[in-house]
C-alpha positions in Angstrom: -293.4 6.6 -9.5 -290.2 4.5 -9.7 -286.9 6.1 -8.7 -285.3 5.7 -12.1 -288.2 7.6 -13.7 -287.9 10.3 -11.1 -284.2 10.7 -11.9 -284.9 11.1 -15.6 -287.5 13.7 -14.7 -285.1 15.6 -12.6 -282.5 15.7 -15.3 -284.9 16.8 -18.0 -286.2 19.5 -15.7 -282.7 20.6 -14.9 -281.4 21.1 -18.4 -282.3 24.6 -19.7 -281.7 25.3 -23.4 -278.5 26.8 -24.6 -278.6 30.5 -24.1 -281.6 30.4 -21.8 -281.3 33.2 -19.2 -280.7 32.2 -15.6 -283.7 32.9 -13.4 -283.2 33.7 -9.7 -285.8 32.6 -7.2 -286.1 33.5 -3.5 -286.7 31.0 -0.8 -290.1 31.4 0.9 -289.5 30.8 4.6 -293.2 30.2 5.5 -293.4 27.5 2.8 -290.1 25.7 3.7 -290.0 22.9 6.3 -288.8 19.4 7.0 -291.1 16.9 8.8 -290.6 13.4 10.0 -293.3 10.9 10.8 -292.0 7.5 11.8 -289.8 6.2 9.0 -290.9 8.9 6.5 -289.4 12.3 5.9 -291.1 15.1 3.9 -289.1 18.2 2.6 -291.0 21.2 1.3 -289.1 24.1 -0.2 -291.0 27.3 -1.1 -289.8 29.2 -4.1 -290.9 32.7 -5.4 -290.9 31.3 -8.9 -290.2 27.9 -10.6 -286.6 27.2 -11.5 -284.8 24.2 -13.0 -283.7 21.7 -10.3 -282.3 18.3 -9.8 -282.5 15.9 -6.8 -280.2 13.0 -6.1 -278.5 11.1 -3.2 -274.8 10.4 -2.5 -273.3 7.7 -0.2 -270.2 7.6 2.1 -271.4 9.8 3.8 -275.2 9.7 3.1 -276.5 12.9 1.6 -279.5 14.3 -0.2 -278.6 16.9 -2.8 -281.0 19.4 -4.2 -279.6 21.8 -6.9 -281.3 24.9 -8.2 -280.6 27.2 -11.1 -280.3 29.8 -9.3 -281.7 30.5 -5.8 -281.2 33.2 -3.3 -280.8 31.5 0.1 -281.2 34.6 2.4 -284.7 33.5 3.6 -283.9 29.9 4.3 -285.0 29.2 8.0 -282.3 28.2 10.4 -282.2 24.9 12.2 -284.8 23.3 9.9 -283.5 19.9 10.8 -283.7 20.4 14.6 -286.6 18.1 15.2 -285.8 15.6 12.4 -284.0 12.5 13.6 -282.8 11.3 10.2 -281.3 14.6 9.1 -278.1 15.7 10.9 -277.2 19.0 9.2 -278.0 21.3 6.3 -275.6 23.4 4.1 -276.3 25.6 1.1 -274.5 28.0 -1.2 -273.2 28.5 -4.7 -271.8 25.3 -6.2 -271.2 26.3 -9.9 -271.2 29.7 -11.5 -274.9 29.1 -12.4 -276.1 26.5 -9.9 -276.9 26.6 -6.1 -276.7 23.5 -4.0 -278.6 22.4 -0.8 -277.0 19.5 1.0 -278.8 17.4 3.7 -276.5 15.2 5.8 -278.5 12.1 6.6 -278.4 9.9 9.7 -280.3 7.1 7.9 -280.5 5.6 4.4 -283.4 7.6 3.1 -284.8 6.5 -0.2 -286.3 9.2 -2.5 -289.8 8.0 -3.4 -291.4 11.1 -5.0 -290.4 14.6 -6.1 -293.0 17.1 -7.2 -292.9 20.8 -7.9 -296.4 22.4 -7.7 -297.5 25.8 -8.7 -299.4 27.8 -6.1 -300.9 31.3 -6.4 -297.8 33.5 -6.9 -295.2 30.9 -5.9 -294.1 27.3 -6.2 -293.3 24.5 -3.8 -290.8 21.7 -4.3 -291.8 18.6 -2.3 -289.6 15.6 -1.7 -291.0 12.4 -0.1 -288.5 9.9 1.4 -288.6 6.7 3.4 -286.1 4.8 5.4 -284.6 1.9 3.4 -281.7 -0.6 3.6 -278.0 0.3 3.2 -277.8 -1.7 0.0 -280.8 -0.1 -1.5 -279.5 3.4 -0.7 -276.1 2.7 -2.1 -277.6 1.3 -5.3 -279.6 4.5 -5.9 -276.9 7.0 -4.7 -275.1 8.6 -7.7 -274.6 12.1 -9.1 -275.9 12.9 -12.6 -273.2 13.9 -15.0 -274.5 17.5 -15.1 -274.5 17.5 -11.3 -270.7 17.3 -11.1 -268.2 20.1 -10.9 -267.4 21.4 -14.4 -263.8 22.2 -15.1 -262.8 25.4 -17.0 -265.8 27.4 -15.7 -263.3 29.5 -13.6 -261.1 31.6 -16.0 -257.9 32.7 -14.2 -257.3 36.5 -14.4 -253.8 37.7 -13.6 -253.1 41.3 -12.5 -249.7 42.9 -12.6 -246.9 43.6 -15.0 -245.7 40.7 -17.2 -242.4 39.1 -16.2 -242.9 39.6 -12.4 -243.2 36.5 -10.1 -246.8 35.3 -10.0 -248.4 34.7 -6.6 -251.6 32.6 -6.6 -253.9 33.5 -3.7 -256.4 30.9 -2.7 -259.2 32.2 -0.4 -260.2 29.0 1.5 -263.7 27.5 1.2 -266.5 29.3 -0.6 -270.0 28.8 -1.9 -271.6 25.7 -0.5 -268.6 25.2 1.8 -268.6 28.0 4.4 -265.7 26.7 6.5 -265.6 27.6 10.2 -268.4 29.7 11.8 -268.5 32.0 14.7 -272.0 33.4 15.1 -272.8 35.1 11.8 -269.1 35.3 10.8 -268.0 32.6 8.4 -264.5 31.6 7.3 -265.1 31.9 3.6 -265.9 35.6 3.9 -262.9 36.3 6.1 -260.5 34.6 3.8 -261.8 36.3 0.7 -261.5 39.7 2.2 -258.0 39.0 3.4 -257.1 37.7 -0.1 -258.4 40.9 -1.7 -256.3 43.0 0.7 -253.2 40.9 0.1 -253.7 41.1 -3.7 -253.9 44.9 -3.5 -250.8 45.1 -1.3 -248.8 42.8 -3.6 -249.7 44.8 -6.7 -248.9 48.0 -4.9 -245.4 46.8 -4.2 -244.7 46.6 -7.9 -242.8 43.4 -7.4 -245.5 40.7 -8.1 -248.3 39.6 -10.3 -251.3 38.1 -8.6 -253.8 35.4 -9.5 -257.0 35.1 -7.4 -258.1 31.5 -7.4 -261.5 32.6 -6.0 -262.9 36.1 -6.4 -266.5 35.4 -5.5 -268.5 33.3 -3.1 -268.0 30.2 -5.3 -267.2 26.6 -4.4 -264.1 25.3 -6.1 -262.8 21.8 -5.5 -259.4 21.5 -3.8 -257.6 19.9 -6.7 -259.2 22.4 -9.1 -257.5 25.2 -7.1 -254.2 23.5 -7.6 -254.9 23.0 -11.3 -255.7 26.7 -11.8 -252.5 27.8 -10.1 -250.4 25.4 -12.2 -252.2 26.3 -15.5 -251.4 30.0 -14.8 -247.7 29.2 -14.2 -247.7 30.5 -10.6 -244.4 30.7 -8.7 -246.0 30.2 -5.3 -249.4 29.3 -4.0 -250.7 30.7 -0.7 -254.0 29.1 0.6 -255.6 31.4 3.2 -257.7 30.0 6.1 -258.9 30.8 9.6 -258.7 28.1 12.4 -261.1 27.4 15.3 -261.2 25.1 18.3 -264.4 23.8 19.9 -262.7 23.1 23.3 -260.0 24.9 25.1 -258.4 28.2 24.0 -255.9 29.0 21.2 -254.5 32.1 19.5 -252.1 33.0 16.8 -251.2 32.0 13.2 -250.1 28.7 11.8 -248.0 28.2 8.7 -248.4 24.7 7.1 -246.5 23.0 4.3 -247.0 19.7 2.6 -245.6 16.5 4.1 -246.7 12.9 3.7 -245.9 12.5 7.4 -247.9 14.9 9.7 -245.7 16.8 12.1 -248.2 16.3 14.9 -251.6 14.8 15.7 -253.0 18.3 15.6 -251.7 18.8 12.1 -253.1 15.5 11.0 -256.5 16.3 12.4 -256.5 19.8 10.8 -255.6 18.2 7.4 -258.5 15.8 7.8 -260.9 18.7 8.4 -259.6 20.8 5.4 -259.4 17.8 3.1 -263.1 17.2 3.6 -264.1 20.4 1.9 -265.1 18.6 -1.4 -267.0 16.0 0.5 -268.9 18.6 2.5 -270.0 20.2 -0.8 -271.3 17.0 -2.2 -268.4 16.2 -4.4 -266.7 12.7 -4.4 -263.1 12.8 -3.3 -261.0 11.8 -6.3 -257.7 10.2 -5.4 -254.7 11.0 -7.5 -253.6 8.4 -9.9 -251.1 6.0 -8.2 -248.4 6.4 -10.9 -248.8 10.1 -11.0 -248.6 10.3 -7.2 -245.4 8.2 -7.2 -243.8 10.5 -9.8 -244.8 13.6 -7.8 -243.4 12.3 -4.5 -240.2 10.9 -5.9 -239.2 13.7 -8.3 -240.5 17.2 -8.5 -242.3 17.2 -5.2 -239.0 16.8 -3.3 -237.5 19.9 -4.7 -240.8 21.8 -4.3 -241.1 20.8 -0.7 -237.7 22.1 0.0 -238.7 25.5 -1.3 -241.9 25.4 0.6 -240.1 24.6 3.9 -237.8 27.6 3.3 -240.8 29.9 2.7 -242.7 28.4 5.7 -239.8 29.3 8.0 -239.7 32.9 6.8 -243.4 33.2 6.9 -243.9 31.9 10.4 -241.1 34.3 11.7 -242.6 37.3 10.0 -246.2 36.6 11.0 -245.0 36.3 14.5 -244.1 40.0 14.5 -247.8 41.1 14.1 -249.0 39.0 17.0 -249.4 40.1 20.6 -246.6 39.2 23.1 -246.7 35.6 24.0 -248.9 34.6 21.0 -247.3 32.0 18.8 -246.9 31.8 15.0 -246.5 28.0 14.6 -245.3 25.8 11.9 -246.8 22.4 10.9 -246.7 20.0 8.0 -249.3 17.5 6.9 -251.0 16.0 3.7 -253.2 18.9 2.7 -254.7 18.3 -0.8 -254.5 22.0 -1.7 -250.7 22.0 -1.3 -250.1 19.1 -3.7 -248.9 21.1 -6.7 -245.8 19.1 -7.8 -243.9 22.2 -9.1 -245.3 25.1 -7.1 -244.1 25.8 -3.6 -247.3 26.1 -1.6 -248.3 27.1 1.9 -251.5 27.0 3.9 -251.8 30.0 6.2 -254.1 29.7 9.2 -254.4 33.5 9.9 -255.9 33.2 13.4 -258.5 31.4 15.5 -262.1 32.5 15.0 -262.8 30.9 18.4 -260.6 33.6 20.0 -262.3 37.0 20.3 -258.9 38.7 19.9 -257.9 36.8 16.8 -261.4 37.3 15.3 -261.1 41.1 15.9 -257.7 41.0 14.2 -259.1 39.2 11.2 -261.9 41.7 10.9 -259.6 44.7 11.3 -258.3 46.4 8.2 -255.3 47.8 10.2 -254.2 44.3 11.4 -254.7 42.8 8.0 -252.5 45.5 6.5 -249.7 44.7 9.0 -250.1 41.0 8.4 -249.9 41.6 4.6 -246.7 43.6 5.0 -245.2 40.7 6.9 -246.3 38.2 4.3 -244.8 40.3 1.5 -241.5 40.7 3.4 -241.3 36.9 3.7 -242.0 36.5 0.0 -239.3 39.1 -0.8 -236.6 37.3 1.2 -237.6 33.9 0.0 -237.6 35.0 -3.7 -233.9 35.9 -3.4 -233.0 32.8 -1.4 -234.8 30.4 -3.8 -233.9 32.0 -7.2 -231.3 29.4 -8.1 -233.5 26.4 -7.0 -236.5 27.9 -8.9 -234.5 28.1 -12.0 -233.9 24.3 -11.7 -237.6 23.7 -11.1 -238.7 25.5 -14.3 -236.3 23.7 -16.6 
C-alpha cells in the first residue's frame, strides 16, 4: 500500500463522528514490542479494545508519531527501544483533552510502509512496518495532519478569587506528553502541578489576589499557548513553575529567571534551550513569532514589561533565599525563554530546586517546605505590587 493511501486511511480512522463518546483502551504489555531486523523496524502495540488512531512522521528532528483517542499508558513496558538501533527514545502522554500521543525519536529516516490494526480474541494490535530510506524521501513524507496539530481554545481559563483583585497566572511547567525532568519515578510535571495547586490556595487564602491556573491537569499545552491564555485572561503577572536538574556535578537552590534577548550566562542560555524545546519534544513544530510583531514587542511594550519583571525577579530571588539552607543560593538569570514572552505581562520562570539534589527533591515533595516557599513568593508579590503600581497603570493604558 502506498504511503499516501495509508495517510488517508489513518485520517479516516481517526475522525470519530461528532458527539461520539471517547473510548479508553489499556496498553497490553505482552503484545507491545519494537523489533529491528537489518534496515526494517516493526512496532506492535497491544490494545484492550480498538480506538481511533493516526500515524505520521515529523522531521527536524526525525520522529514517528502515533496518536490514540484515548489510551491509558500505565502498562507500557519500559525501555522498549533498548535493542533498537534506529529508535533513540520514546515518550507518551496526554496531548489534547481527548487524544494521547506516543512519540518515537528516530536515529534514521524510517519510512512508514504499512500500518494495520488487527482484531484478536479479546484485544487488538496496531502494527507499524518501517524501513530505512533516504533523507529526502523522509522529509517529503514527514508532515502532521491538520487534526494532529494542537487545537487552540480547548483550554478554557477558570479564574478564582474576588473580582477586581490583581490576577496571578500560574503556569505549572511541562505536562502530558512532555514530562520535563525525571528522577527515578518522580517527574517534573507532577511536582510543578502540585506546587501550583498549593500556591493557588495560598494566594486565594490571602484575600489579595485572583488566580488563573494555566494547567490544572496532566495536559500538554504549547509554550506560546500558555502565554496566550494568560494574556486573554488579563493577568497582571505570570509565574512559570519548574524544577531544575543537572546530569553532572552537584547543584542546589532556586533560580529566578526573567526574559532577556541576551542570556546572562552560558548556563542561562543552555537552560533556555532545554525549556524552549518542550513543544518540539511533544511533536509540535516550533512556530516563530512574526518578524514585525517581534519587532514591536521588543521596541515598545516589552521594554516596560521587562523593567517590571526585573523588579519582581529581584524581590523573588531575595525572598526565596530565606527558605533555603545556609549557604544555598537563590540565583537570578535572564535568557530568551518563550514562555516569558508576553509583551504586556511581567513574567518570571521559577526553578524551585534541583531534582538531582536529594535535599532539594525532599523539599519539593514536602508540604511544609512548599508552604514556606509560597509565603515567600506571596510576600515578594505583595511588595512588588506596591512598587509597580504606577508603572502598571501606564502599561494598561
